[in-house]
ZASE-444388 format. One record per atom (N, C-alpha, C): residue in three letters; x, y, z. Coordinates in steps of 0.001 Angstrom, whole numbers, plus 500000, padded with zeros to 6 digits. Layout:
! residues N
AlaXYZ/...
This chain:
! residues 433
Met677135760656945893/Met675916761446945617/Met674707760668946150/His673831761320946864/His672674760666947486/His671718760086946462/Ala671435760816945413/Ala670527760371944344/Ala671145760651943009/Arg670632759965941991/Arg671164760165940641/Arg670075759905939622/Leu670029760745938606/Leu669072760587937473/Leu669672759585936486/Arg668803758696935950/Arg669310757686935001/Arg668307757521933884/Met668803757440932696/Met667975757011931564/Met667825755464931664/Pro666672754921931276/Pro666508753453931422/Pro667572752611930731/Asp668137753120929668/Asp669166752339929006/Asp670567752656929502/Asp670671753481930546/Asp671969753759931172/Asp672063753060932526/Leu671283752045932721/Leu671235751372934024/Leu672223750219934108/Tyr673034750218935163/Tyr673967749134935425/Tyr673322748072936297/Gln673853746889936198/Gln673381745748936997/Gln673378746101938489/His674462746725938972/His674600746982940381/His673687748116940864/Glu672996748794939941/Glu672105749901940322/Glu670629749466940371/Ile670315748277939965/Ile668934747850939841/Ile668185748035941166/Gly668786747637942245/Gly668120747710943541/Gly667987749107944075/Leu668605750102943395/Leu668543751500943835/Leu667438752276943111/Ile666836751690942092/Ile665850752415941306/Ile664538752579942097/Cys664048753797942131/Cys662797754108942858/Cys661584753930941962/Leu660485753655942566/Leu659231753634941841/Leu658946754987941215/Pro658496755026939964/Pro658248756328939320/Pro657343757252940095/Arg656290756696940697/Arg655341757584941390/Arg655904758199942645/Trp657079757696943133/Trp657720758299944292/Trp658984759098943908/Ser659272759129942652/Ser660522759737942200/Ser660600761222942506/Leu659442761924942438/Leu659458763369942694/Leu659791763611944177/Leu659351762744945072/Leu659670762900946477/Leu661179762761946682/Val661757761762946017/Val663205761554946122/Val663954762739945507/Leu663478763231944385/Leu664078764400943747/Leu664049765624944704/Arg662899765834945338/Arg662799766963946252/Arg663786766826947399/Asp663863765619947960/Asp664792765385949073/Asp666243765639948621/Ala666542765201947389/Ala667916765328946913/Ala668284766796946654/Val667260767603946344/Val667520769030946040/Val667491769863947284/Ser666477769654948165/Ser666305770567949312/Ser666025769906950633/Gly666027768589950665/Gly665727767899951927/Gly666909767834952840/Pro666755767164953959/Pro667862767056954926/Pro669051766293954410/Trp668872765476953357/Trp669978764722952768/Trp670486765343951477/Ala670125766591951221/Ala670485767264949976/Ala672012767229949803/Asp672433767016948583/Asp673851766990948247/Asp674184768207947404/Pro675206768963947754/Pro675530770173947001/Pro675824769898945532/Gly676301768702945252/Gly676654768330943868/Gly675469767920943033/Phe674320767700943683/Phe673166767169942915/Phe672616768190941909/Asp672626769489942336/Asp672102770512941442/Asp672879770555940127/Ser674232770494940235/Ser675036770486938990/Ser674794769200938201/His674576768085938938/His674268766817938192/His672957766971937412/Val671933767594937999/Val670672767784937325/Val670880768652936084/Arg671649769749936226/Arg671851770631935086/Arg672610769925933961/Glu673595769139934312/Glu674322768377933295/Glu673389767374932580/Phe672529766756933383/Phe671586765778932832/Phe670628766464931839/Leu670099767617932221/Leu669153768354931391/Leu669843768871930099/Thr671088769291930229/Thr671812769771929058/Thr672048768638928089/Leu672412767451928608/Leu672756766311927778/Leu671510765668927151/Asn670457765477927966/Asn669309764676927485/Asn668146765496927026/Tyr668091766778927373/Tyr666987767667926969/Tyr667464768825926109/Gln668787768838925832/Gln669368769883925027/Gln668959771268925552/Ala668932771440926845/Ala668410772651927465/Ala669531773674927674/Pro669412774876927040/Pro670380775959927380/Pro670109776512928767/Ala671037777278929264/Ala670966777733930639/Ala669680778527930936/His669222779329929963/His668059780188930271/His666750779420930207/Leu666803778139929797/Leu665572777343929744/Leu665608776129930709/Met666494776215931686/Met666630775115932651/Met665330774860933412/Glu664621775915933747/Glu663396775767934521/Glu662357774998933737/Asp662204775343932438/Asp661266774633931567/Asp661646773151931454/Ala662933772926931252/Ala663420771547931121/Ala663215770782932442/Phe663399771439933549/Phe663211770784934858/Phe661770770380935026/Gln660825771202934554/Gln659415770832934598/Gln659150769585933749/Ala659779769569932557/Ala659621768393931677/Ala660221767159932321/Leu661349767341933023/Leu661993766211933703/Leu661071765612934764/Gln660384766478935547/Gln659493765953936581/Gln658352765142935961/His657862765621934828/His656784764856934129/His657310763506933667/Asp658566763494933128/Asp659127762255932649/Asp659429761277933754/Leu659772761767934938/Leu659984760907936099/Leu658684760186936473/Leu657592760920936438/Leu656320760311936748/Leu655907759272935704/Gln656300759527934453/Gln655960758610933385/Gln656878757406933318/Gly657992757442934062/Gly658963756346933998/Gly659949756481932892/Arg659925757600932141/Arg660845757795931030/Arg662266758116931529/Val662315758653932733/Val663586758847933412/Val663481758186934776/Leu664536757573935228/Leu664528756889936534/Leu665437757640937498/Ile665256757386938781/Ile666090758008939781/Ile666537756941940801/Thr667806757018941164/Thr668355756067942132/Thr668486756772943490/Glu668463755977944555/Glu668649756492945894/Glu669463755450946637/Arg670514755856947323/Arg671421754905947952/Arg670725753852948815/Met669841754329949689/Met669061753431950533/Met667605753673950210/Thr667179753232949033/Thr665853753607948557/Thr664737753068949412/Arg663785753954949690/Arg662605753603950466/Arg661507753054949591/Phe661638753273948263/Phe660568752943947363/Phe661119752123946164/Pro661624750910946393/Pro662275750169945325/Pro661308749714944237/Ala661755749777942986/Ala660934749246941891/Ala661195747781941653/Phe662388747313942066/Phe662779745922941865/Phe663130745257943197/Phe662886743941943250/Phe663188743183944489/Phe664086742011944136/Trp665053741759945038/Trp665995740652944829/Trp665404739372945423/Ile665341738350944580/Ile664898737020945030/Ile666167736179945272/Pro666449735823946524/Pro667708735091946825/Pro667737733720946126/Pro668955733222945924/Pro669074731900945327/Pro668485730805946247/Lys667954729774945648/Lys667320728707946404/Lys667623727384945747/Glu668206726493946486/Glu668577725171945971/Glu669441725328944729/Asp668962724835943572/Asp669775724945942364/Asp669371726134941495/Gln668572727040942068/Gln668098728201941291/Gln668908729445941694/Ala669392730152940701/Ala670191731358940964/Ala669279732508941432/Gly669832733443942155/Gly669049734600942571/Gly668761735495941361/Tyr667727736322941453/Tyr667380737200940326/Tyr666548738384940836/Trp666562739424939995/Trp665780740628940279/Trp664371740465939739/Leu663378740978940428/Leu661990740855940000/Leu661307742225940089/Leu660528742528939061/Leu659749743782939060/Leu658606743639940087/Gly658469744616940948/Gly657474744569942009/Gly656074744459941471/His655225743677942154/His653850743463941721/His653023744719941878/His653490745678942728/His652706746904942979/His653046748021941983/Val653899747740941011/Val654256748747940007/Val653006749035939114/His652725750303938892/His651585750655938052/His651712750097936665/Ala650594749786936064/Ala650555749092934772/Ala651277749928933714/Glu651076751289933738/Glu651714752083932654/Glu653232752159932789/His653761751824933966/His655195751848934145/His655878750478933897/Arg655089749428933856/Arg655661748096933729/Arg656546747900932473/Pro656078748325931284/Pro656869748029930088/Pro658271748643930122/Ile658354749920930528/Ile659666750533930507/Ile660578750045931633/Leu660011749733932795/Leu660818749187933888/Leu661285747779933548/Gln660391747002932938/Gln660792745642932556/Gln661879745689931494/Leu661755746663930551/Leu662790746837929540/Leu664132747185930180/Ala664102748086931146/Ala665342748474931846/Ala665934747263932564/Leu665082746471933196/Leu665606745305933922/Leu666162744258932968/Asp665449743983931892/Asp665884742964930945/Asp667213743322930282/Asn667425744638930068/Asn668633745057929333/Asn669685745733930202/Ala669589745539931545/Ala670553746159932421/Ala671968745770932031/Arg672833746742931993/Arg674213746469931580/Arg674921745555932566/Ala675803744760932053/Ala676630743929932923/Ala677561744807933721/Asp677956744316934894/Asp678860745100935728/Asp680134745436934975/Val680547746698935134/Val681814747145934546/Val682868747167935667/Pro684021746611935467/Pro685042746583936506/Pro685314747975937037/Asn685271748108938370/Asn685575749333939084/Asn684564750471938856/Ala683390750129938281/Ala682375751173938062/Ala681806751611939409/Ser681626752916939567/Ser681070753403940826/Ser679561753509940725/Val678917753619941850/Val677468753800941857/Val677078755077941093/Asp677954756059941165/Asp677697757313940453/Asp678053757233938989/Gly678523756082938561/Gly678799755897937127/Gly680027756634936637/Ala681009756868937506/Ala682161757658937110/Ala682948757035935992/Thr682962755686935921/Thr683776755015934912/Thr682903754383933822/Glu681713754913933606/Glu680832754326932610/Glu681480754382931209/Ser681161753367930428/Ser681663753342929049/Ser680564752846928125/Gln680737753041926861/Gln679743752614925857/Gln679578751078925952/Ser678380750598925849/Ser678124749172925960/Ser677289748670924800/Ala677092747386924748/Ala676293746797923682/Ala674842747264923798/Leu674422747608925012/Leu673035748013925198/Leu672748749333924471/Gly673689750281924564/Gly673507751538923857/Gly673357751307922373/Arg674147750383921834/Arg674034750087920375/Arg672708749401920083/Ala672243748560921019/Ala670962747871920807/Ala669824748871920715/Phe669864749907921553/Phe668812750907921474/Phe668875751724920185/Asn670078751980919721/Asn670222752666918418/Asn669663751825917297/Thr669843750499917408/Thr669264749609916403/Thr667772749675916442/Ala667204749637917633/Ala665743749724917745/Ala665248751069917282/Lys666032752088917523/Lys665634753451917069/Lys665555753477915556/Gly666536752872914884/Gly666527752792913428/Gly665316752034912919/Ala664920750983913634/Ala663744750213913245/Ala662486751066913351/Ala662391751826914439/Ala661217752695914619/Ala661146753736913525/Lys662281754317913181/Lys662281755337912116/Lys661866754747910780/Gln662394753538910485/Gln662045752920909198/Gln660551752637909125/Leu659982752157910218/Leu658568751861910252/Leu657772753142910049/Ala658159754215910735/Ala657471755514910594/Ala657586756005909162/Asn658793755896908545/Asn658968756346907187/Asn658067755543906203/Asp658007754231906389/Asp657179753408905545/Asp655689753780905634/Leu655246753982906882/Leu653826754327907076/Leu653507755687906495/Met654398756655906663/Met654158757992906128/Met654213757999904593/Arg655134757228904025/Arg655201757160902561/Arg653933756513902003/Arg653454755477902669/Arg652239754823902225/Arg651028755749902350/Asn650983756496903440/Asn649905757443903646/Asn649902758544902562/Ala651131759060902242/Ala651244760097901228/Ala650851759525899855/Ala651221758270899597/Ala650856757654898320/Ala649349757514898169/Leu648662757101899234/Leu647205756961899164/Leu646552758327899013/Asn647120759352899654/Asn646549760710899514/Asn646711761212898105/Ala647883760996897483/Ala648154761434896139/Ala647240760674895142/Gln647071759346895384/Gln646176758555894544/Gln644766759098894598/Trp644276759437895799/Trp642910759959895964/Trp642765761266895249/Gln643770762168895317/Gln643710763422894628/Gln643628763234893120/Ala644452762305892592/Ala644448762066891162/Ala643099761438890721/Asp642624760542891556/Asp641365759843891201/Asp640159760763891211/Asn640226761835892022/Asn639106762765892146/Asn639304764052891358/Gly640351764045890506/Gly640574765206889661/Gly641080766440890382/Met641559766260891614/Met642044767396892358/Met643467767794892032/Ala644217766862891431/Ala645617767158891055/Ala645989766238889892/Thr646945766698889068/Thr647414765909887944/Thr648901765689888135/Phe649330764427887979/Phe650750764051888163/Phe651294763555886795/Thr652430764064886431/Thr653036763653885162/Thr654394763041885368/Asp654789762186884443/Asp656100761575884405/Asp657090762626883900/Lys658102762959884721/Lys659036764011884329/Lys659801763656883067/Ala660051762405882848/Ala660836761985881701/Ala660033762026880406/Thr658798761573880424/Thr657977761486879210/Thr656910762556879082/Gly656544763156880201/Gly655478764142880178/Gly654086763555880183/Asn653994762227880237/Asn652713761555880232/Asn652008761683881589/Val650682761840881544/Val649936761923882777/Val649825760532883410/Leu650103760451884714/Leu650073759154885380/Leu648638758848885856/Ser648269757575885810/Ser646984757140886331/Ser647051757152887859/Pro645893757170888520/Pro645909757150889993/Pro646717755978890565/Asp646604754812889947/Asp647368753647890451/Asp648867753864890250/Glu649232754450889115/Glu650657754726888860/Glu651175755783889822/Val650354756757890169/Val650748757776891128/Val651067757117892477/Lys650169756259892932/Lys650382755568894205/Lys651677754773894193/Glu651901754056893096/Glu653079753194892964/Glu654349754036892994/Arg654334755174892307/Arg655534756018892296/Arg655840756627893670/Trp654787757100894361/Trp654991757688895650/Trp655526756662896668/Glu655021755449896607/Glu655492754397897512/Glu656951754045897252/Ala657312753995895946/Ala658666753573895581/Ala659688754686895696/Glu659287755938895396/Glu660256757029895301/Glu660077758122896340/Gly659103757955897230/Gly658859758956898255/Gly660052759144899164/Lys660226760380899631/Lys661372760743900455/Lys661156760353901905/Asp662181759783902553/Asp662079759477903980/Asp661992760759904805/Val661088760774905753/Val660930761956906618/Val661917761900907763/Leu662130760762908365/Leu663013760625909539/Leu664384760074909060/Pro665438760835909138/Pro666755760356908658/Pro667265759203909513/Ile667799758190908866/Ile668376757026909557/Ile669876757165909537/Glu670477757308910726/Glu671894757702910811/Glu672703756652911525/Gly673871756363910991/Gly674795755452911664/Gly674530753974911343/Glu675551753179911554/Glu675507751771911199/Glu674443751044912022/Asp674331751318913321/Asp673389750613914191/Asp671951750911913751/Gln671632752174913480/Gln670270752516913023/Gln669976751886911676/Gln670973751823910785/Gln670780751160909491/Gln670442749678909637/Gln671086749025910614/Gln670790747631910853/Gln669360747442911327/Gly668916748331912202/Gly667542748278912677/Gly666544748502911543/Ala666872749470910676/Ala665985749799909542/Ala665888748590908598/Gln667027747920908394/Gln667051746772907500/Gln666226745617908065/Ala666250745493909402/Ala665442744472910050/Ala663967744634909752/Val663530745899909740/Val662138746163909438/Val661848745849907961/Lys662758746215907078/Lys662562745927905634/Lys662503744421905387/Asp663250743669906175/Asp663316742222905962/Asp662188741466906694/Ala661461742196907576/Ala660419741525908365/Ala659336740941907462/Pro658894739732907680/Pro657879739115906811/Pro656503739731906933/Ala656255740456908016/Ala654932741060908200/Ala655090742340908965/Met654136743290908782/Met654175744550909487/Met654074744346910983/Gly653344743325911406/Gly653224743058912830/Gly654576742831913460/Ala655427742042912776/Ala656740741798913282/Ala657576743061913350/Ala657421743908912329/Ala658144745174912323/Ala657712746070913470/Met656429746027913780/Met655918746842914885/Met656531746428916211/Val656694745121916423/Val657309744637917632/Val658723745165917756/Val659478745129916651/Val660851745639916661/Val660842747140917005/Ala659966747887916364/Ala659946749319916565/Ala659556749689917993/Gln658656748944918570/Gln658142749293919892/Gln659193749111920963/Thr660300748382920691/Thr661357748256921680/Thr662096749575921900/Ala661966750492920949/Ala662636751776921056/Ala661766752705921902/Ala661815752547923198/Ala660869753296924026/Ala661493753892925279/Ser662772754114925269/Ser663340754587926574/Ser664521755515926482/Arg664764756127925344/Arg665951756992925264/Arg665557758454925355/Gly664822758808926368/Gly664520760202926652/Gly663820760892925516/Arg664228762136925194/Arg663528762942924224/Arg664007762692922793/Asn665108761990922629/Asn665610761737921290/Asn665312760293920848/Ile664067759921920964/Ile663649758551920591/Ile662272758609920008/Ile661963757701919110/Ile660603757628918571/Ile659798756797919569/Gln659240757457920569/Gln658589756749921668/Gln657260756116921264/Gln656542756759920373/Gln655230756263919922/Gln655210756334918387/Pro655769755322917676/Pro655853755422916228/Pro654539755745915531/Asp653458755144915964/Asp652155755376915330/Asp651759756804915467/Asp651869757386916691/Asp651450758749916920/Asp652291759710916125/Ile653623759523916147/Ile654531760414915455/Ile654252760369913940/Thr654037759182913418/Thr653718759017912026/Thr652485759821911650/Gln651425759647912390/Gln650161760329912072/Gln650316761854912256/Asp651055762284913278/Asp651217763719913508/Asp651941764379912372/Ile653071763813911946/Ile653841764421910871/Ile653067764362909544/Ala652443763246909250/Ala651665763125908039/Ala650535764161907997/Lys649822764312909119/Lys648714765250909155/Lys649212766681909020/Ala650347766991909636/Ala650895768341909563/Ala651313768698908140/Leu651956767748907446/Leu652433768016906117/Leu651300768109905075/Gln650247767358905282/Gln649167767329904300/Gln648367768632904296/Ser648362769359905396/Ser647477770506905485/Ser648208771829905742/Leu649481771919905301/Leu650196773168905441/Leu649529774246904635/Arg649341775404905255/Arg648587776484904625/Arg649450777673904261/Gly650456777969905060/Gly651195779214904936/Gly652268779222903876/Pro652969780371903698/Pro654058780494902757/Pro655210779580903122/Lys656075779314902158/Lys657165778353902349/Lys658036778659903555/Asp658350779931903774/Asp659236780272904870/Asp658571780140906240/Lys657276779934906287/Lys656564779782907553/Lys656101778343907793/Gln656359777425906841/Gln655811776106906925/Gln656406775248908056/Leu657675775476908375/Leu658286774692909457/Leu657589775006910787/Ser657412776327911043/Ser656718776731912282/Ser655310776220912307/Glu654633776285911167/Glu653242775845911082/Glu653150774330911344/Ala654055773545910766/Ala654045772104910958/Ala654342771739912399/Leu655323772382912998/Leu655639772091914416/Leu654470772506915306/Gly653774773601914960/Gly652613774024915720/Gly651528772980915680/Lys651327772371914500/Lys650283771351914349/Lys650670770081915152/Ile651938769701915119/Ile652340768499915850/Ile652235768744917342/Gly652606769965917787/Gly652434770303919201/Gly650959770222919569/Gly650096770668918684/Gly648634770600918932/Gly648159769161919061/Glu648643768286918221/Glu648203766880918245/Glu648617766248919557/Gln649866766512920016/Gln650314765935921286/Gln649496766531922448/Ala649175767840922368/Ala648397768462923428/Ala647013767861923502/Lys646383767539922370/Lys645068766911922351/Lys645108765557923054/Arg646141764740922754/Arg646241763449923368/Arg646370763551924885/Arg647132764581925329/Arg647276764757926770/Arg646007765175927435/Gln645099765835926687/Gln643812766210927255/Gln642764765145927064/Gly643097764054926398/Gly642182762918926256/Gly640988763199925323/Val641217764040924314/Val640123764350923376/Val640452763737922005/Lys639411763567921185/Lys639571763003919845/Lys638829763848918853/Thr639362763914917610/Thr638736764715916557/Thr637351764197916278/Asp636377765145916160/Asp635034764760915751/Asp635118764206914335/Pro634585763030914074/Pro634722762388912753/Pro634140763234911595/Arg633295764207911929/Arg632699765029910876/Arg633566766212910493/Tyr634564766502911323/Tyr635413767680911071/Tyr636277767505909819/Val636420768580909045/Val637292768624907900/Val638177769858908009/Asp639497769682907890/Asp640433770759908022/Asp640389771657906767/Arg640009772910906939/Arg639907773843905801/Arg640661775133906121/Tyr640969775855905076/Tyr641876777010905153/Tyr641418778046906150/His640157778398906118/His639663779471906971/His639056778997908285/Gly638997777710908508/Gly638379777198909692/Gly639336776971910847/Pro638876776455911966/Pro639754776121913111/Pro640672774950912735/Asp641693774747913530/Asp642640773657913241/Asp642124772311913652/Asp641126772267914540/Asp640519770962914871/Asp639219771225915657/Met638336770227915596/Met637118770223916405/Met637084768832917083/Thr636951768804918391/Thr637112767538919134/Thr635938767240920049/Arg635937766007920533/Arg634962765573921543/Arg635763765017922727/Asp635319765414923959/Asp635986764871925115/Asp635195763622925616/Ser635585763084926752/Ser634970761854927270/Ser633497762033927595/Asn633064763282927768/Asn631647763540928031/Asn630897763999926788/Asp631520763780925624/Asp630959764155924308/Asp630808765648924148/Lys631565766428924906/Lys631497767891924790/Lys632395768353923662/Leu631861769264922832/Leu632536769749921641/Leu633580770813922008/Gly634740770755921344/Gly635790771738921582/Gly636429772168920283/Glu636849773412920236/Glu637527773952919013/Glu638993774247919394/Trp639911773951918463/Trp641320774125918722/Trp642007774943917656/Glu642932775793918111/Glu643831776521917236/Glu645261776164917585/Phe646062775864916589/Phe647496775450916810/Phe648399776541916265/Lys649361776994917078/Lys650255778044916701/Lys651703777600916915/Gly652582777966916004/Gly654000777731916160/Gly654746779048916006/Asn655529779418917009/Asn656288780664916989/Asn657695780435917522/Lys658609781315917125/Lys659996781189917547/Lys660238781676918976/Ala659212782189919600/Ala659299782653920997/Ala657997782248921707/Asp658026782291923022/Asp656805781978923793/Asp655732783020923432/Ser654517782535923199/Ser653418783416922828/Ser652108782747923183/Lys651053783546923392/Lys649729782999923572/Lys648734783832922729/Ala649241784588921771/Ala648406785457920949/Ala647726784637919853/Val646517785052919442/Val645777784487918326/Val645372785630917426/Ala645055785270916176/Ala644700786296915185/Ala643228786738915362/Lys642911787855914671/Lys641532788376914646/Lys641063788381913188/Asp639754788216912992/Asp639184788323911660/Asp638870789790911346/Ser638298789977910167/Ser638009791364909689/Ser637000792069910585/Asn636275791324911423/Asn635302791921912333/Asn635879792140913723/Gly637176791836913883/Gly637814791958915188/Gly637567790838916127/His637019789740915648/His636769788572916492/His637998787668916557/Lys638430787300917768/Lys639603786465917948/Lys639327785016917567/Gln640370784351917065/Gln640272782891916916/Gln640018782297918296/Gly639179781269918319/Gly638891780619919583/Gly637848781394920399/Ser637052782222919714/Ser635996782939920426/Ser634643782495919936/Glu633619782708920770/Glu632269782327920354/Glu631830783099919135/Lys632116784410919074/Lys631660785229917917/Lys632319784764916622/Lys633621784465916682/Lys634326783985915483/Lys633712782668915055/Asn633437781788915985/Asn632889780472915676/Asn631442780584915131/Glu630680781460915691/Glu629307781644915221/Glu629275782156913784/Thr630199783107913505/Thr630298783627912140/Thr630659782559911167/Arg631634781712911520/Arg632057780598910670/Arg630924779618910460/Ala630174779322911519/Ala629064778397911413/Ala627989778877910440/Arg627686780183910485/Arg626690780736909578/Arg627147780621908118/Lys628417780878907895/Lys628952780775906522/Lys628893779333906043/Met629247778385906881/Met629235776985906478/Met627829776474906245/Thr626887776817907090/Thr625542776283906951/Thr624709776986905897/Lys625134778180905499/Lys624381778926904455/Lys625084778801903088/Asp626293779374903005/Asp627001779432901727/Asp627511778029901284/Lys628178777374902173/Lys628879776114901802/Lys627929774933901712/Ala626818774994902387/Ala625863773858902346/Ala625399773596900939/Arg625324774650900103/Arg624857774509898735/Arg625902773783897857/Lys627113773627898347/Lys628198773011897563/Lys628497771583897974/Val627651771019898792/Val627873769607899237/Val628013768703898062/Asp629078767879898086/Asp629375766850897074/Asp629768767461895717/Ser629857768768895606/Ser630332769361894345/Ser631863769248894261/Pro632434768971893074/Pro633878768841892940/Pro634587770094893430/Ser635701769912894133/Ser636454771050894648/Ser637910770667894733/Asn638786771633894311/Asn640220771409894442/Asn640816772176895594/Arg639934772665896502/Arg640415773400897700/Arg640764772431898801/Gln641516772927899769/Gln641933772100900886/Gln640726771453901556/Gly640794770106901721/Gly639694769371902338/Gly638786768719901361/Gly638857769098900060/Gly638051768447899052/Gly636588768916899115/Pro635668768149898497/Pro634260768535898448/Pro633658768660899877/Tyr632747769572900050/Tyr632008769696901325/Tyr631080768482901485/Thr630914768048902719/Thr630065766846902959/Thr628867767247903850/Gln627837766432903782/Gln626671766724904578/Gln626974766565906091/Glu627858765589906413/Glu628232765389907807/Glu628988766613908355/Glu629844767189907507/Glu630584768391907901/Glu629627769553908172/Ile628638769721907302/Ile627683770808907490/Ile626880770576908786/Ala626558769302909077/Ala625787768963910310/Ala626577769367911554/Leu627903769211911510/Leu628748769622912629/Leu628612771139912849/Trp628655771893911783/Trp628580773366911907/Trp627167773816912250/Gln626188773029911869/Gln624818773331912310/Gln624689773220913832/Glu625401772260914406/Glu625424772110915859/Glu626071773344916510/Val627157773831915888/Val627839775011916402/Val626928776232916324/Glu626233776369915168/Glu625305777519914974/Glu624166777474915980/Lys623639776289916194/Lys622503776151917134/Lys622913776625918521/Asn624156776353918911/Asn624650776731920243/Asn625289778131920231/Lys625124778845919111/Lys625667780224918986/Lys627162780292919282/Gly627883779258918847/Gly629332779241919021/Gly629807778916920420/Gln628891778618921298/Gln629287778346922696/Gln629731776903922869/Lys631009776759923161/Lys631585775436923393/Lys632977775636923996/Gln633723774603924180/Gln635069774755924696/Gln635979775333923587/His636903776217923948/His637831776781922995/His639241776673923580/Phe640173776143922780/Phe641558775952923213/Phe642510776494922160/Ser643643776981922606/Ser644732777310921700/Ser646003776655922222/Val646814776122921295/Val648050775427921675/Val649175776184920994/His650176776575921791/His651263777431921299/His652586776681921518/Thr653267776399920370/Thr654532775680920416/Thr655685776631920134/Asn656670776655921045/Asn657901777427920804/Asn658768776567919929/Thr658999776993918693/Thr659690776165917719/Thr661204776146917895/Glu661696776919918875/Glu663120776901919202/Glu663411775967920366/Thr662519775865921300/Thr662743775080922516/Thr661907773783922550/Gly660831773765921794/Gly659943772579921821/Gly658929772615922951/Met658879773670923738/Met657894773764924814/Met656505774058924226/Val655520773316924677/Val654145773451924187/Val653252773843925355/Arg652419774865925124/Arg651521775335926189/Arg650113775364925665/Thr649182774792926439/Thr647783774728926052/Thr646967775689926941/Tyr646174776534926256/Tyr645358777533926949/Tyr643875777255926680/Glu643069777426927743/Glu641623777414927600/Glu641182778869927464/Arg640449779191926405/Arg640150780584926114/Arg638727780960926534/Asn637741780355925909/Asn636336780542926339/Asn635940781987926599/Asp636371782879925670/Asp635965784287925662/Asp636353785079926913/Val637386784615927611/Val637872785377928751/Val639016786292928272/Glu639218787382928954/Glu640264788346928547/Glu641614787726928639/Glu641870786962929716/Glu643177786329929907/Glu643012784810929832/Pro643497784176928754/Pro643362782722928663/Pro644024781981929799/Lys643478780815930143/Lys643975780043931276/Lys644906778945930826/Leu646144778928931363/Leu647083777862931062/Leu646669776568931743/Ile646405775524930939/Ile645962774276931523/Ile646963773144931380/Asp648002773339930559/Asp649022772277930385/Asp650241772849929716/Glu651417772365930098/Glu652644772712929386/Glu653592771505929445/Phe654328771320928364/Phe655211770152928280/Phe656165770394927124/Arg657240769593927101/Arg658173769655925966/Arg657731768597924948/Met657647769003923697/Met657189768104922647/Met657997766812922645/Asp657299765690922652/Asp657993764398922521/Asp658734764343921215/Asn659990763878921254/Asn660824763707920060/Asn661011765019919302/Phe661081766163920015/Phe661127767456919361/Phe662321767604918424/Asp663516767282918920/Asp664728767475918102/Asp664668766597916833/Glu664217765341917009/Glu664105764430915909/Glu663098764946914862/Ile661957765387915339/Ile660905765853914436/Ile661331767100913710/Lys661892768068914408/Lys662300769324913789/Lys663346769096912721/Lys664325768274913034/Lys665394767989912060/Lys664791767332910818/Ser663870766409911006/Ser663236765694909887/Ser662417766661909032/Leu661643767536909665/Leu660840768508908924/Leu661717769518908138/Gln662796769907908736/Gln663708770805908074/Gln664234770182906769/Glu664547768910906848/Glu665029768163905679/Glu663947768035904637/Leu662782767708905082/Leu661642767463904149/Leu661177768723903466/Leu661235769864904166/Leu660681771113903629/Leu661747771964902896/Lys662894771393902625/Lys663913772147901882/Lys663403772534900489/
């Protein structure tokens, strides 16, 4: 086979010199599919790869193929070429008493260096009679090592989410927003007792499966400091879509989604996945939440600032099928429209401004002066700003971001498969039982 797709932890020693630079991988992919060196067997190889690593059914192969191309550019998937024109690694011949060795090219982009170096450092030892196409591949210690790192990442994420939930519960108890009682005695718990119970008895969000993952999780528990645990967790960065690639991001996304669920119980999974898809979409657009924004039941799902300090409003949707529809209010104004935003701004600056700092048990807690100032900015501009909606297909994990801005047909500006989709969905299903 002229070219072959490889996960970074599926790399054999004899294949190192065949790995192409990520930024040239799409060119190699194109040649392998339709160029003069195209191999009839490559198409079936791609389909097998997408089915195995992206869990893609036949009718979603095109979406998965788009996700594959993005991952090739990111270095999350590698591609080999028999006589590669764009090598990522160079062989340094032996000299005097020094053995020869492979070296990562100095021209490799900075964002690709960590994963390529990880692939190089952990390349599998040669397997007797293994072909370049990997026909005789077998399980190796490296695969177990990545499972161990994956367990470490999960444990770290679970610890951070449990701590975050504990602090949130403590804050609610301390501000009179919720009362927590001991099931055995019926006694009301103090805020400090609430925090202690949630930290000790909180449920893990990400299931830790198998002996290798358990070993990784135990390594994090035994680590003398969180910094050391983070180093262990960050090694889990190369197993395609079924890996905790960014523990901090995933932790924050799941925690944020669970804390602000609004809908009925049977709709909460879709809502949570929609919120996580929205968070990943925001990161891809390079925007950050305005620090004055507070998530409330009737408001937008987020208000952000881009690199030019331009304000944007976001709506996050989760549906079992592809969709780009948004709801309308009682006046017929669509979510993500100037009119809807202007109406919300008037309500916030008139009605809610009088309730600043007053005790409240509603989602988001007491209204703040900073929050009102944000909506005053919206009112001043008559709702005119950037408007986005993010739609997550909760069956396939495909996320699509649309720019709306009061046009009849919203403009698709980004689409991708949610990072760690299968892992996240499985975890949320367990948590929301």
